[in-house]
C-alpha positions as CSV (number, residue, x, y, z in Angstrom):
1,M,-7.6,-0.1,-18.1
2,N,-6.7,-2.6,-15.4
3,S,-8.8,-1.2,-12.6
4,T,-12.3,-1.4,-11.2
5,T,-12.3,2.3,-10.5
6,E,-12.4,3.6,-14.1
7,T,-15.5,4.2,-16.2
8,V,-14.4,6.8,-18.7
9,S,-12.9,6.5,-22.2
10,P,-9.6,7.9,-23.4
11,T,-9.9,11.1,-25.4
12,T,-6.4,11.2,-27.0
13,D,-4.0,8.8,-28.6
14,D,-1.5,8.2,-25.8
15,S,0.2,5.0,-26.9
16,H,3.5,6.9,-27.1
17,L,3.5,7.4,-23.3
18,W,4.6,3.7,-22.9
19,D,8.0,4.8,-24.3
20,R,8.7,7.5,-21.8
21,P,11.6,6.4,-19.6
22,D,10.6,8.5,-16.6
23,L,7.1,6.9,-16.5
24,Q,8.5,3.5,-17.0
25,L,10.9,4.0,-14.1
26,M,8.1,5.4,-11.9
27,L,5.9,2.4,-12.7
28,L,8.7,-0.1,-11.9
29,I,9.7,1.5,-8.7
30,S,6.2,2.0,-7.3
31,S,5.3,-1.6,-8.3
32,W,8.3,-3.1,-6.5
33,V,7.9,-0.9,-3.5
34,G,4.2,-1.8,-3.3
35,T,5.1,-5.5,-3.5
36,G,7.7,-5.1,-0.7
37,I,5.3,-3.2,1.5
38,G,2.7,-5.9,0.9
39,L,5.1,-8.7,1.9
40,M,6.0,-6.7,5.1
41,G,2.3,-6.4,5.8
42,L,1.6,-10.1,5.4
43,V,4.4,-11.0,7.9
44,G,3.6,-8.1,10.2
45,N,-0.1,-8.9,10.6
46,V,0.7,-12.5,11.4
47,L,3.1,-11.3,14.1
48,V,0.3,-9.0,15.4
49,V,-2.1,-11.9,15.7
50,W,0.6,-14.0,17.5
51,T,1.6,-11.3,19.9
52,A,-1.9,-10.0,20.7
53,S,-3.1,-13.6,21.3
54,N,-0.6,-13.9,24.1
55,F,-1.5,-10.6,25.9
56,A,-1.8,-11.2,29.6
57,N,-4.7,-8.8,29.7
58,K,-7.6,-10.5,27.9
59,C,-10.4,-8.3,26.8
60,S,-12.5,-7.3,23.8
61,G,-9.9,-4.8,22.8
62,Q,-7.3,-7.5,22.5
63,T,-9.7,-9.6,20.5
64,F,-10.6,-6.7,18.1
65,M,-6.9,-6.1,17.6
66,I,-6.5,-9.7,16.4
67,W,-9.4,-9.5,14.0
68,L,-8.2,-6.1,12.7
69,A,-4.9,-7.8,11.8
70,V,-6.7,-10.6,10.1
71,A,-8.8,-8.1,8.0
72,D,-5.6,-6.1,7.2
73,W,-3.8,-9.4,6.1
74,F,-6.5,-10.2,3.6
75,S,-6.7,-6.7,2.3
76,A,-2.9,-6.5,1.9
77,F,-2.8,-9.9,0.2
78,Q,-5.5,-9.1,-2.3
79,A,-4.1,-5.6,-3.2
80,T,-0.5,-6.8,-3.5
81,L,-1.2,-9.8,-5.6
82,F,-3.9,-8.6,-8.0
83,N,-3.2,-4.8,-8.2
84,I,0.6,-4.8,-8.3
85,T,2.5,-8.1,-8.4
86,L,0.7,-10.0,-11.2
87,P,0.5,-6.9,-13.5
88,L,4.2,-6.3,-12.8
89,L,4.9,-9.8,-14.1
90,N,2.8,-9.0,-17.2
91,F,0.1,-11.4,-16.1
92,D,-3.2,-9.8,-15.2
93,P,-6.0,-12.3,-15.0
94,R,-8.5,-9.5,-14.2
95,V,-8.5,-8.5,-17.8
96,M,-8.4,-12.1,-19.2
97,Y,-11.5,-13.6,-17.6
98,D,-14.8,-12.0,-16.7
99,L,-15.3,-14.1,-13.6
100,V,-11.8,-13.1,-12.2
101,C,-12.7,-9.5,-12.9
102,R,-15.9,-9.8,-10.9
103,I,-14.2,-11.7,-8.0
104,N,-11.4,-9.2,-7.9
105,A,-13.8,-6.3,-7.6
106,F,-15.7,-8.1,-4.8
107,L,-12.4,-8.8,-2.9
108,I,-11.1,-5.3,-3.3
109,F,-14.0,-3.6,-1.7
110,T,-14.8,-6.4,0.8
111,T,-11.3,-6.6,2.2
112,R,-11.0,-2.8,2.5
113,A,-14.4,-2.5,4.0
114,L,-13.6,-5.2,6.6
115,A,-10.4,-3.4,7.5
116,T,-12.0,0.0,7.9
117,T,-15.0,-1.6,9.8
118,M,-12.7,-3.4,12.3
119,L,-10.7,-0.2,12.8
120,T,-13.8,1.7,13.6
121,I,-15.0,-1.0,16.0
122,V,-11.5,-0.9,17.7
123,S,-11.7,2.9,18.1
124,F,-15.1,2.8,19.8
125,D,-13.9,-0.1,22.0
126,R,-10.9,2.0,23.1
127,L,-13.0,5.0,23.8
128,L,-15.2,3.0,26.1
129,A,-12.2,1.5,27.8
130,V,-10.8,4.9,28.8
131,S,-14.1,6.7,29.4
132,K,-15.9,4.0,31.4
133,P,-13.1,1.8,32.8
134,F,-15.2,0.2,35.6
135,W,-18.0,-0.7,33.3
136,Y,-15.5,-1.9,30.6
137,K,-13.8,-4.4,32.9
138,N,-17.0,-6.4,33.1
139,A,-18.5,-5.7,29.7
140,G,-15.4,-5.8,27.5
141,T,-15.1,-9.6,27.4
142,V,-13.2,-11.7,24.9
143,F,-16.5,-13.5,24.0
144,K,-18.2,-10.3,23.0
145,G,-15.2,-9.3,21.0
146,H,-15.4,-12.5,19.0
147,V,-19.1,-12.2,18.5
148,I,-19.0,-8.7,17.2
149,S,-16.0,-9.4,14.9
150,I,-17.5,-12.6,13.4
151,A,-20.7,-10.6,12.7
152,A,-18.7,-8.0,10.9
153,F,-16.9,-10.7,8.9
154,I,-20.2,-12.1,7.8
155,L,-22.2,-8.9,7.2
156,V,-19.6,-6.9,5.3
157,P,-19.1,-9.6,2.5
158,L,-22.9,-10.0,2.2
159,I,-23.3,-6.3,1.7
160,S,-20.5,-6.3,-0.9
161,C,-22.0,-9.2,-2.9
162,P,-23.5,-6.9,-5.6
163,Y,-19.9,-6.2,-6.8
164,L,-20.0,-9.6,-8.3
165,I,-23.0,-8.4,-10.5
166,V,-22.2,-4.8,-11.3
167,T,-18.6,-5.4,-12.5
168,S,-17.6,-7.0,-15.8
169,L,-15.1,-6.9,-18.6
170,H,-15.8,-4.2,-21.2
171,E,-14.3,-3.9,-24.7
172,G,-12.4,-7.1,-24.1
173,D,-9.8,-5.9,-21.5
174,I,-11.3,-3.2,-19.3
175,C,-12.5,-4.4,-15.9
176,T,-15.0,-1.8,-14.7
177,F,-18.5,-1.1,-13.5
178,D,-21.6,-1.4,-15.5
179,V,-23.9,1.6,-16.0
180,G,-27.2,2.2,-14.4
181,D,-29.0,4.3,-11.7
182,L,-29.3,1.4,-9.3
183,I,-25.7,0.5,-9.8
184,N,-24.6,4.1,-9.1
185,L,-26.8,4.1,-6.0
186,F,-25.2,1.0,-4.7
187,L,-21.6,2.2,-5.4
188,T,-22.3,5.5,-3.8
189,T,-23.9,4.0,-0.7
190,H,-21.1,1.3,-0.3
191,Q,-18.4,3.9,-0.6
192,F,-20.1,6.2,1.9
193,L,-20.5,3.4,4.4
194,F,-17.1,1.8,4.2
195,A,-14.7,4.3,2.5
196,L,-15.8,7.8,3.5
197,S,-17.5,7.4,6.9
198,P,-15.0,5.2,8.8
199,P,-12.0,7.6,8.5
200,G,-14.2,10.4,9.9
201,L,-15.5,8.3,12.7
202,V,-12.0,7.1,13.6
203,F,-10.7,10.6,13.6
204,V,-13.5,11.9,15.9
205,T,-13.2,8.9,18.2
206,N,-9.5,9.3,18.5
207,I,-9.9,12.9,19.5
208,G,-12.3,11.7,22.2
209,I,-9.7,9.1,23.3
210,I,-6.9,11.6,23.5
211,F,-9.1,14.0,25.5
212,M,-10.1,11.3,28.0
213,L,-6.6,10.0,28.4
214,K,-5.3,13.6,29.1
215,R,-8.2,14.2,31.5
216,K,-7.6,11.0,33.4
217,S,-3.9,11.5,33.6
218,S,-4.4,14.4,36.0
219,G,-4.3,12.1,39.0
220,N,-8.0,11.7,39.9
221,F,-9.2,8.3,41.2
222,L,-10.7,7.2,37.9
223,S,-7.2,7.1,36.3
224,S,-6.3,4.1,38.5
225,A,-9.1,2.1,37.0
226,I,-7.4,2.2,33.6
227,S,-4.6,-0.4,33.6
228,R,-1.3,0.5,32.1
229,S,-1.6,-2.1,29.5
230,D,-5.0,-0.7,28.4
231,R,-3.7,2.8,28.3
232,D,-0.6,1.7,26.4
233,V,-2.5,-0.4,23.8
234,T,-5.0,2.5,23.4
235,I,-2.3,4.9,22.5
236,S,-0.8,2.6,19.9
237,L,-4.3,2.1,18.3
238,V,-4.7,5.9,18.2
239,V,-1.5,6.0,16.2
240,V,-2.8,3.3,13.8
241,G,-6.1,5.2,13.5
242,V,-4.3,8.4,12.6
243,L,-2.2,6.6,10.0
244,N,-5.3,5.1,8.5
245,V,-6.9,8.6,8.1
246,V,-3.8,10.0,6.5
247,C,-3.5,7.0,4.1
248,Q,-7.3,7.1,3.2
249,V,-7.2,10.8,2.5
250,S,-4.0,10.6,0.5
251,S,-5.3,7.6,-1.5
252,S,-8.6,9.4,-2.3
253,L,-6.9,12.6,-3.5
254,L,-4.5,10.6,-5.7
255,L,-7.5,8.6,-7.1
256,I,-9.2,11.8,-8.1
257,Y,-6.0,12.8,-9.9
258,I,-5.8,9.4,-11.6
259,V,-9.4,9.7,-12.9
260,E,-8.6,13.2,-14.2
261,Q,-5.5,11.9,-15.9
262,L,-7.4,9.0,-17.4
263,T,-9.8,11.3,-19.1
264,I,-6.8,13.1,-20.7
265,H,-4.1,10.4,-21.3
266,W,-5.2,6.8,-20.6
267,K,-1.7,5.4,-20.1
268,L,-0.6,8.3,-17.9
269,G,-3.4,7.5,-15.5
270,E,-2.3,3.8,-15.6
271,Y,1.1,4.7,-14.3
272,W,-0.2,6.2,-11.1
273,I,-2.4,3.2,-10.1
274,P,0.5,1.2,-8.4
275,L,1.3,4.2,-6.3
276,Q,-2.3,4.6,-5.2
277,S,-2.5,0.9,-4.4
278,S,0.8,1.1,-2.5
279,I,-0.6,3.7,-0.2
280,L,-3.6,1.5,0.6
281,I,-1.3,-1.5,1.1
282,F,0.9,0.5,3.5
283,N,-2.3,1.4,5.4
284,N,-2.9,-2.4,5.9
285,S,0.7,-3.2,6.5
286,V,2.0,-0.7,9.0
287,N,0.2,-1.9,12.2
288,F,3.0,-4.2,13.5
289,L,5.6,-1.4,13.2
290,A,3.2,1.1,14.8
291,Y,2.5,-1.2,17.7
292,M,6.2,-1.9,18.2
293,L,7.1,1.8,18.2
294,S,4.3,3.2,20.3
295,S,3.4,0.4,22.7
296,S,5.8,-0.8,25.4
297,Y,3.3,-3.5,26.4
298,F,3.2,-4.9,22.8
299,R,7.0,-4.8,22.6
300,T,7.4,-6.6,26.0
301,T,5.0,-9.3,25.0
302,F,6.6,-9.8,21.6
303,F,10.1,-9.9,22.9
304,G,9.0,-12.3,25.5
305,L,7.6,-14.6,22.9
306,V,10.7,-14.6,20.8
307,G,12.9,-15.2,23.8
308,F,14.6,-11.8,23.7
309,R,15.6,-10.3,27.1
310,T,17.2,-6.9,27.7
311,H,20.4,-6.9,29.8
312,R,18.7,-5.5,32.8
313,N,16.2,-8.4,32.9
314,K,19.0,-11.0,32.9
315,P,20.0,-12.4,36.3
316,S,23.3,-11.1,37.6
317,K,26.2,-13.4,37.9
318,S,26.3,-13.2,41.7
319,T,22.6,-14.0,41.8
320,T,23.1,-17.0,39.6
321,E,26.0,-18.3,41.7
322,T,24.0,-17.8,44.9
323,K,21.2,-20.0,43.5
C-alpha cells in the first residue's frame, strides 16, 4: 500500500485486479489529470503571489493572501510529486526507504495543515475587514500579517513533527502508521485541529462575511468605510473558502470509501488514491482561477502587471495626435 492513510490488511487475493482494463484506464487518467492540475497549481500560486504583492491597497488581508498561496504551492508540489507523478512513473521512493516514508508523511500533513490554517486566518481577517472597517484600517497592517503568518509557518511544522516518528515502512513496502494509544491520540488530535475544524470554521466565517456584506450594501454610512478593493477581494476569498469546504468534504468521503475498499480488495482501493489526491491538489491549485473569475480588482492588477490593456483603456487616436 503506497499511502500513509492505510493501516488494515487485505482480506482477499486481489492480484487479478491489476489486469482489469477499466481500472487501469481510471488509474492512468486520474494520475495524469492530477499531475496536470498540480502543474497548474504551481504556476497559479506563483502568479497569485506576484499579483497580490503588487496590490495598491496594502493590508494584512493582502499579506495573508500571499502566504496562503505559498502554503498552497508547497501542498500542491508535495502531493503532485510524491502521491501521483512518481508512482505514475513506477518510481515510488516512499516504499523504498524508511526515511523517505517518514518525511513524506510529515510533508503531507504539514503542508495540508498549513494551507487550511492560512485559509482559516484569511477568513477571520476578511470578517474583521467587513464587520469593523474603521478599526481594521488601523489594525490590519502588513507587519501584523507577516508576523501571524510566520508564526503559523513555524508552529504548524513543529506540531506535525511526531509524524516523523509514528510513521514507518511495514512488511517491506507499506508506508503507514505504527500502532499505539498515544499514536492514535496524536493522529486524532492533529486531524481534528487541521483537517476537520478548519473547513467548519471557514464555512461559518464565510456565512458571517456574506451576511455583513449584504447588510452593509444597504446604503448605510458604514458601507462607505469598506473600500471597493476590500469588498472585491473578500468576495473572491469567500469563493476560495467555499471551494475548500467542498473539496475537503469530497476528499474525506472518498477516503472513507477507499479504506472500505482496501479491507475488501487491496488493489481496488489503490486505484482510487490518485483521484482522492487529485481532489486535494485541485483544492490547492484553483485559487488563481477563482481570483481571476470573481475579483475585478485582482484581474485589473494582474492585467496591469502583464501589460494587457482593454480597448477602452487605450488612448484614442485623436487624443494621441493632440498630445
